[in-house]
C-alpha positions in Angstrom: 0.0 0.0 0.0 2.8 2.4 0.9 4.5 1.6 -2.5 1.3 2.4 -4.4 0.8 5.8 -2.6 4.5 6.6 -3.2 4.0 6.1 -6.9 1.0 8.5 -6.9 3.2 11.1 -5.2 5.9 10.7 -7.7 3.6 11.4 -10.7 2.9 15.1 -9.7 6.5 15.7 -9.0 7.6 14.2 -12.3 4.9 16.2 -14.2 6.1 19.4 -12.5 9.7 18.8 -13.3 8.9 18.0 -16.9 6.9 21.2 -17.2 10.0 23.1 -16.1 12.1 21.5 -18.9 10.9 23.6 -21.8 8.2 21.3 -23.0 5.7 24.2 -23.1 7.9 27.3 -22.9 10.1 26.5 -25.9 7.3 26.2 -28.5 5.5 29.1 -26.9 8.5 31.4 -27.3 9.2 30.1 -30.8 5.7 30.9 -31.9 5.9 34.3 -30.3 9.1 35.0 -32.3 7.5 33.7 -35.5 4.5 36.0 -34.9 6.8 39.0 -34.5 8.5 38.0 -37.8 5.1 38.0 -39.5 4.8 41.7 -38.3 8.2 42.5 -39.9 7.0 40.9 -43.1 3.8 42.9 -43.0 5.6 46.2 -42.5 7.9 45.4 -45.4 4.9 44.5 -47.6 3.3 47.8 -46.8 6.4 49.6 -47.9 6.5 47.5 -51.1 2.9 48.4 -51.8 3.5 52.1 -51.4 6.5 52.2 -53.7 4.7 51.9 -57.0 2.4 54.8 -56.1 5.3 56.9 -55.0 7.2 56.2 -58.2 4.2 56.9 -60.5 3.4 60.1 -58.7 7.1 61.2 -59.1 7.1 60.2 -62.7 4.0 62.1 -63.5 5.0 65.3 -61.8 8.7 65.7 -62.6 11.3 64.6 -65.0 13.3 62.8 -62.4 16.2 60.8 -63.7 14.9 57.6 -65.2 17.8 55.6 -63.6 16.8 56.7 -60.1 13.2 55.6 -60.7 14.3 52.4 -62.3 16.6 51.6 -59.4 13.6 51.9 -57.0 11.5 49.7 -59.1 14.2 47.0 -59.6 15.1 47.0 -55.9 11.4 46.5 -54.9 11.0 43.7 -57.5 14.1 41.9 -56.2 13.1 42.3 -52.5 9.6 40.9 -53.1 11.2 37.8 -54.8 13.3 37.0 -51.7 11.0 35.0 -49.4 11.9 34.1 -45.8 9.5 31.9 -44.0 9.3 31.5 -40.3 10.9 28.1 -40.6 14.0 29.8 -42.2 14.7 32.0 -39.2 17.4 29.7 -37.9 19.3 29.9 -41.2 21.6 32.9 -41.0 22.4 32.9 -44.8 18.7 33.1 -45.7 18.1 35.9 -43.1 21.1 37.8 -44.5 19.8 37.5 -48.1 16.4 38.9 -47.0 18.2 41.7 -45.1 20.3 42.6 -48.1 17.3 42.8 -50.4 15.4 45.1 -48.0 18.6 47.2 -47.6 18.7 47.7 -51.3 15.2 49.0 -51.3 16.1 51.4 -48.4 19.1 52.6 -50.4 17.2 53.2 -53.6 14.4 55.0 -51.7 17.0 57.3 -50.1 18.4 58.2 -53.6 14.9 58.9 -54.8 14.2 61.2 -51.9 17.4 63.1 -52.4 16.5 63.5 -56.1 13.0 64.7 -55.2 14.6 67.6 -53.2 15.4 69.2 -56.5 11.7 69.4 -57.4 9.9 71.8 -55.1 6.6 71.5 -57.2 6.6 67.8 -56.6 7.2 68.1 -52.9 4.2 70.5 -52.5 1.7 68.2 -54.3 -0.8 66.8 -51.9 -0.7 63.2 -53.3 3.1 63.1 -53.1 3.1 64.6 -49.6 0.6 62.0 -48.5 2.6 59.1 -49.9 5.8 60.5 -48.2 4.0 60.7 -44.9 2.8 57.1 -45.3 6.3 55.9 -46.3 7.8 57.6 -43.2 5.2 56.0 -41.0 5.9 52.6 -42.6 9.7 53.0 -42.1 8.9 53.6 -38.4 6.7 50.5 -38.3 9.5 48.5 -39.9 12.0 49.6 -37.2 9.6 48.9 -34.4 8.7 45.5 -35.8 12.3 44.6 -36.2 13.0 45.6 -32.5 10.0 43.5 -31.3 11.2 40.5 -33.4 14.8 40.8 -32.1 13.4 40.9 -28.5 11.4 37.7 -29.1 14.4 36.0 -30.7 16.6 36.9 -27.8 14.0 35.5 -25.4 13.6 32.3 -27.4 17.4 31.8 -27.9 18.0 32.4 -24.2 15.3 29.9 -23.2 16.7 27.1 -25.4 20.2 27.7 -24.0 19.5 27.9 -20.3 18.6 25.2 -17.7 16.2 23.6 -17.3 14.5 24.5 -20.6 17.6 23.4 -22.6 16.6 19.8 -21.7 13.2 20.0 -23.5 14.6 22.3 -26.2 17.3 19.8 -27.3 15.8 16.4 -26.5 12.2 16.9 -27.3 12.0 19.8 -29.7 15.4 19.7 -31.4 15.4 23.5 -31.1 18.0 25.6 -32.9 18.6 29.3 -32.4 16.8 31.8 -34.5 18.7 34.6 -36.3 18.1 38.2 -35.2 17.6 40.8 -37.8 20.6 43.0 -38.3 21.1 45.9 -40.8 23.6 44.7 -43.4 23.9 47.8 -45.5 25.1 51.2 -44.2 22.2 53.1 -42.6 19.7 50.5 -43.7 18.0 50.9 -40.4 17.6 54.7 -40.8 14.4 55.9 -42.3 14.9 58.2 -45.3 14.8 61.8 -44.3 11.7 63.5 -45.5 12.0 67.3 -45.9 9.2 69.3 -47.3 11.2 72.5 -47.3 9.7 73.9 -44.1 
């Protein structure tokens, strides 16, 4: 009888010790990081959706150098071709490829904005001004989304490397670290400066 009651007492202790070994915390934190990545992708998609309108407005209102506009269009096209799924977040090479594509878009947008400075009529048009405001807001969203993603990745990576969660992370989940987002081009993390001449 004593042996039977001792077994029943061991079960709750074993269950509690297993719950502290990352069985639930590892996938919970992994999913949180993936959700934050989805926010990063959504912010970049918003930027990609704004670019054609911005380019068309600039084209129609000024004789901006065709090479500048073409550079923006090409960078956007290349960036939308580079896909990075949540399952690829532990592959640093794929993350870097995505970062470089988005950095190229940032660089070409910066060149477009510098060129636009030469056209005061374009800057004063309501449609262009509205698009620029939306773009600036989108760049801010991108930066915030990246910061939130990086915090989630840090939390997940710390969890899978520390005791006792490392037990469940390695043995049960086969977890590997996720790659944080880092700017790979100079000033890629800086939103283009918008100056309406005020």
